[in-house]
N, C-alpha and C positions, 0 to 999 in steps of 0.2 A: 640577175635583177632586170626586171622591166621599165622602162619609162612610159609612161601614158601623159601626154600634154593636153592641156585645154585651150579649145579653140570656138569660134563665134561661126554658127551655122548661116551662109548667106546667100543658100541656094538648095530646095529639095526636089528631087526628081522623083516622083511615087507612081512614073507610068512605066519604070523599068523594075526589075526583081533580081537581085536584091535593091530595096531603097536605097538610091545612092544621094548625095547631096556635096556641096562644095563648102568647106569649112576653112575660115580666114585664121591664120597662126601671126598674128602682128603682122598683117598684110600680105602675107606667103599664103596663097589660095593652093589648095589640096582636095582633090577628090575622095571622098570617105564614103564609105558604106555607112548606113543610118539604120539597116534592118533590124540592129538590136534594141534601138531605142526609137520604136514607131510613133511616139506620141510628141516626138521633137518637132519643134516650129522654128521658122525662120527668126533669128535673132536670141536663139538659146543657145548656151553654151555646153560644149560635150567635151567628156573625157575622150581623147584618140589614143588607140594602142595599135601599131602595124597596121594602119588604114581602115580599121573599123571603130566606130564611135561605141564606147563599152558602157557610157552610163551619161547621165544629165547632171552639170551641177549649178548652182546659181550663180550671176555676173560676179556679185562681189566675192565670193570665193575664188572663182577662175581668175579676177583681176589680183586678187593677193598671191595667188598660184604664180602668175606671169610674173609680178614683182620681185619674186625670190628667187625664180629662173634668172631674171636680169641681175638680181644682185650675185648670184653664182659666178655666172658669165664675167661680170665686173672684177671679180676677185682672181679669176681663172688670168684674166689679160692683163692684170698688174704685176 
């Protein structure tokens, strides 16, 4: 089973190869490879798996996914 998490792109560095950027996952910022989604822009949401943005998603879908993840965490902590 693999897990991919949505995050919001907050920085893009196209001056390096591969294209890299910072992505925020609920305030936790990680360096992510953006090479597979070259059309991404700051403010877009991406699905990230093992440090690679593998696709883009709209904000509404990303927020719903993050909400479901939070609900699963709440259940686990009870």
